[in-house]
C-alpha positions as CSV (number, residue, x, y, z in Angstrom):
1,M,-23.3,22.9,30.2
2,R,-19.9,21.8,30.2
3,R,-20.7,18.2,30.3
4,R,-23.3,18.8,27.6
5,D,-20.7,20.1,25.2
6,S,-18.4,17.2,26.4
7,K,-21.0,14.7,25.5
8,L,-21.7,16.4,22.0
9,K,-17.8,16.4,21.3
10,L,-17.3,12.7,22.3
11,A,-20.4,11.8,19.9
12,A,-18.8,14.0,17.1
13,I,-16.0,11.9,17.1
14,Y,-17.8,9.1,17.6
15,I,-19.3,9.8,14.1
16,F,-16.0,10.6,12.5
17,L,-14.5,7.6,13.5
18,I,-17.3,5.2,12.8
19,L,-17.5,7.5,8.9
20,F,-14.0,6.7,8.9
21,T,-13.5,3.6,9.5
22,A,-16.8,2.3,7.2
23,A,-14.8,4.7,4.0
24,T,-11.8,2.1,5.0
25,L,-13.5,-1.2,4.9
26,Y,-15.6,-0.3,1.9
27,P,-13.2,-0.9,-0.8
28,V,-12.1,-4.3,0.9
29,V,-15.3,-5.7,1.8
30,R,-15.9,-4.7,-2.3
31,V,-12.8,-6.8,-3.5
32,L,-14.1,-9.8,-0.9
33,S,-17.2,-9.2,-2.7
34,I,-16.4,-9.4,-6.0
35,S,-13.7,-12.5,-5.3
36,L,-17.0,-14.1,-4.7
37,R,-19.4,-13.4,-7.4
38,P,-19.8,-16.2,-10.1
39,G,-18.5,-15.6,-13.7
40,N,-21.6,-14.4,-15.1
41,R,-21.7,-11.5,-12.7
42,L,-18.3,-10.1,-12.0
43,L,-19.7,-6.6,-13.3
44,S,-22.8,-6.6,-11.2
45,T,-23.1,-3.2,-9.4
46,S,-25.3,-4.5,-6.5
47,L,-23.8,-3.4,-3.3
48,R,-24.6,-6.9,-1.1
49,V,-21.5,-8.1,0.8
50,I,-22.5,-11.4,-0.2
51,P,-23.4,-11.6,-4.0
52,E,-26.4,-13.7,-5.1
53,G,-24.7,-17.2,-6.1
54,A,-21.6,-16.5,-4.6
55,T,-18.9,-19.3,-4.9
56,F,-15.2,-20.1,-4.3
57,E,-14.9,-20.8,-8.0
58,A,-12.4,-18.1,-8.3
59,Y,-10.1,-19.1,-5.7
60,R,-10.2,-22.8,-6.8
61,R,-8.7,-21.7,-10.1
62,L,-6.3,-19.3,-8.5
63,F,-4.9,-22.2,-6.8
64,T,-5.3,-25.0,-9.4
65,E,-5.0,-23.2,-12.9
66,T,-2.4,-20.4,-12.4
67,D,1.4,-20.0,-10.8
68,F,0.0,-18.2,-7.9
69,L,1.2,-20.6,-5.3
70,R,4.8,-20.6,-7.3
71,W,4.8,-16.7,-6.7
72,M,3.4,-16.9,-2.9
73,F,6.6,-19.0,-2.7
74,N,8.9,-16.6,-4.3
75,S,6.9,-13.5,-1.9
76,I,7.2,-16.0,1.4
77,I,11.0,-16.6,0.5
78,V,12.2,-13.0,-0.8
79,S,10.1,-11.3,2.6
80,L,11.6,-13.2,5.4
81,A,14.9,-12.9,4.2
82,V,14.7,-9.2,4.1
83,T,12.7,-9.4,7.2
84,L,15.2,-11.4,8.9
85,T,18.3,-9.7,7.6
86,G,17.1,-6.6,8.1
87,V,16.0,-7.1,11.9
88,I,19.5,-8.4,12.4
89,F,21.5,-5.3,10.5
90,A,19.4,-2.8,11.9
91,S,19.0,-3.7,15.7
92,S,23.2,-4.3,16.0
93,A,23.8,-0.8,13.9
94,G,21.1,1.2,15.9
95,Y,22.8,-0.2,18.7
96,I,26.5,1.1,17.7
97,F,25.1,4.3,16.8
98,S,23.3,4.5,20.0
99,K,25.8,3.4,22.7
100,Y,29.1,3.7,21.1
101,R,30.9,7.0,20.0
102,F,33.3,6.3,16.7
103,I,34.8,8.8,14.3
104,G,32.5,9.1,11.3
105,K,29.2,8.7,13.9
106,K,27.4,11.4,12.9
107,V,28.5,11.1,9.6
108,G,26.8,8.0,9.1
109,L,23.6,8.8,10.7
110,T,23.4,11.9,8.4
111,A,24.3,9.5,5.5
112,L,21.4,7.2,6.3
113,L,18.7,10.4,7.0
114,T,19.9,12.0,3.7
115,T,19.0,8.5,2.0
116,Q,15.3,8.9,3.0
117,M,14.8,12.2,1.2
118,F,14.7,10.4,-1.5
119,P,12.2,7.9,-3.3
120,A,13.2,4.6,-4.4
121,T,12.3,5.5,-7.6
122,M,14.7,7.6,-7.9
123,L,17.7,5.1,-6.8
124,L,16.5,2.2,-9.3
125,L,18.4,3.2,-12.5
126,P,22.0,3.1,-10.0
127,M,20.7,-0.1,-8.5
128,Y,20.0,-1.8,-11.5
129,I,22.9,-1.1,-12.7
130,M,25.0,-2.2,-9.7
131,I,23.0,-5.8,-9.6
132,S,23.4,-6.0,-13.5
133,K,27.4,-5.7,-12.9
134,L,27.0,-8.6,-10.1
135,G,24.9,-10.7,-12.7
136,L,21.9,-10.9,-10.1
137,I,19.1,-9.7,-12.8
138,N,16.2,-12.0,-12.4
139,S,17.3,-13.3,-8.8
140,Y,15.8,-13.7,-5.4
141,L,19.3,-12.1,-4.0
142,G,19.2,-8.9,-6.2
143,L,16.1,-8.4,-5.2
144,I,16.6,-8.7,-1.6
145,I,19.6,-6.5,-2.1
146,I,17.8,-3.5,-3.3
147,Y,14.8,-4.2,-0.6
148,L,17.1,-4.2,2.0
149,A,18.8,-0.5,1.0
150,T,15.9,1.0,0.9
151,V,14.3,-0.3,4.3
152,L,17.7,-0.2,6.3
153,P,17.9,3.4,6.7
154,F,14.7,3.9,8.2
155,C,15.0,0.7,10.1
156,I,18.6,2.0,11.7
157,W,17.1,5.6,12.8
158,Q,14.0,3.4,14.3
159,M,16.1,1.3,16.3
160,K,18.9,4.1,17.4
161,G,16.5,6.5,19.0
162,Y,14.4,3.4,20.8
163,Y,17.8,2.6,22.0
164,D,18.0,5.8,23.7
165,T,15.4,5.4,25.5
166,I,17.1,2.6,27.5
167,P,19.7,3.8,30.2
168,D,23.5,3.8,29.4
169,S,23.7,2.5,33.2
170,L,22.2,-0.8,32.3
171,H,24.8,-1.2,29.3
172,E,27.4,-0.7,32.0
173,A,26.3,-2.6,34.7
174,A,26.4,-5.4,32.3
175,I,30.1,-4.8,31.4
176,I,31.3,-4.5,34.4
177,D,29.5,-7.8,36.3
178,G,31.7,-9.5,33.2
179,C,29.6,-9.6,30.2
180,S,31.1,-8.7,26.9
181,H,30.0,-5.8,24.9
182,F,28.3,-8.5,22.4
183,Q,26.5,-10.5,25.9
184,A,25.3,-7.0,27.2
185,F,23.7,-6.2,23.6
186,Y,22.1,-9.8,23.0
187,K,21.0,-10.4,27.2
188,V,20.2,-7.0,28.4
189,I,19.5,-4.3,25.8
190,L,18.1,-6.5,23.2
191,P,15.4,-7.7,24.9
192,L,14.2,-4.6,26.1
193,A,13.7,-3.3,22.5
194,A,11.3,-6.3,21.5
195,P,8.7,-3.4,20.6
196,A,11.3,-1.8,18.1
197,L,12.1,-5.6,16.5
198,V,8.5,-6.0,16.1
199,I,8.4,-2.6,14.1
200,T,11.6,-3.2,12.0
201,A,10.4,-6.7,11.5
202,L,7.2,-5.6,10.0
203,F,8.4,-2.6,8.2
204,S,10.8,-5.4,6.6
205,F,8.2,-7.2,5.4
206,M,5.6,-5.1,4.3
207,G,8.0,-3.4,2.2
208,S,9.0,-6.5,0.3
209,W,5.6,-8.6,0.7
210,S,4.0,-5.6,-1.8
211,E,6.5,-3.9,-3.8
212,Y,5.9,-4.0,-7.2
213,I,8.2,-1.3,-9.3
214,V,11.8,-2.7,-8.2
215,A,10.6,-6.5,-8.6
216,A,9.2,-5.7,-12.1
217,V,12.4,-4.5,-13.4
218,I,14.9,-7.3,-11.6
219,L,12.2,-10.3,-12.4
220,Q,12.0,-11.2,-15.9
221,D,11.2,-15.0,-15.4
222,Q,7.2,-15.6,-14.9
223,S,8.6,-18.6,-12.2
224,M,10.5,-15.9,-10.3
225,F,7.3,-13.5,-10.3
226,T,6.4,-12.1,-6.6
227,L,2.7,-12.2,-5.8
228,P,2.2,-8.5,-7.1
229,L,3.7,-9.2,-10.3
230,G,1.6,-12.4,-10.3
231,L,-1.6,-10.5,-9.9
232,K,-0.9,-8.1,-12.7
233,M,-0.8,-11.3,-15.1
234,F,-4.7,-11.5,-14.3
235,Q,-4.9,-7.8,-16.5
236,A,-4.5,-7.8,-19.9
237,N,-5.1,-5.1,-22.4
238,M,-8.4,-5.8,-23.4
239,A,-9.8,-7.6,-20.5
240,T,-9.2,-8.3,-16.8
241,D,-10.1,-11.5,-15.1
242,W,-11.5,-9.2,-12.0
243,G,-12.5,-12.7,-10.0
244,L,-9.0,-13.6,-9.9
245,Y,-7.4,-10.5,-9.5
246,A,-10.3,-9.8,-6.5
247,A,-9.6,-13.2,-5.0
248,G,-5.7,-13.0,-5.4
249,S,-5.7,-9.7,-3.8
250,V,-7.4,-11.1,-0.7
251,I,-5.1,-13.8,-0.2
252,V,-2.1,-11.2,-0.3
253,S,-3.6,-9.2,2.2
254,V,-4.2,-11.7,4.6
255,P,-0.5,-12.1,5.8
256,V,-0.3,-8.5,6.7
257,V,-3.0,-8.6,8.2
258,V,-2.5,-11.5,10.6
259,L,0.9,-10.1,11.7
260,F,-0.7,-6.7,12.2
261,I,-3.0,-8.9,14.9
262,I,-0.3,-10.8,16.4
263,L,1.8,-8.0,17.0
264,S,-0.5,-4.7,18.0
265,R,0.4,-4.8,21.5
266,W,4.1,-4.2,20.7
267,L,3.2,-1.4,17.8
268,V,2.0,1.4,19.4
269,S,5.2,1.6,21.9
270,G,7.5,0.5,19.5
271,L,6.5,3.8,17.5
272,T,6.3,6.0,20.3
273,L,9.1,5.3,21.8
274,G,11.4,5.0,19.0
275,S,10.7,8.5,18.0
276,V,11.4,10.1,21.6
277,K,15.1,10.5,20.8
278,G,16.9,10.7,17.8
């Protein structure tokens, strides 16, 4: 009887997971299908994954008739800068907060945690005023500064929590063996924190790759637009070019999917171990 009940529960779990997966993948499949439709069938209600008369015309137009490549270049520059800088700052700051005692440590951690209580849009006005006074409106640097200000608090806490799971004896042994504090961090502690570094890099990249609101406020020149702003250009008051919109959405999602696939073996350990201690 118990074995039968366990099989029924397992079957129910599988059915739920299959339905949940199907519901998650359906919008993606629909967008892909729309991007392959010929121009005279964009508003078709057909549920076929590969539409009749499928064509890559929307993708050709996307790369040859729009500034999509320029927008992609802008997004890559901003996202890589935020990711690299975020990993450097978060890994070093998290290490200091985790392994050292200093005046203001608790205040600093509390301040970082407090910033997570407010949505990024709430901080947009003061950040805009600051960036404006620095003369960084409509620039890569201004956008990068705001993105870093929004992602770093979470990343520092994530790294600090992971460093807390690494025994202090490793750090102390490295110091006794003649390493400087930086060498102990760089050669001993940092390699052990690879899963947390992956989470930090992925969070930083995603936070800047797909962000729209801040970019819409900071960037004014169309040549400086990132991909989310560029996709918005295909939507007008009277009509929307759904073919270009869908094709652009598919291309924009590819880097994130590839990153998840490549980094998947570090994701679970990075998220779980980093949340054990705080």
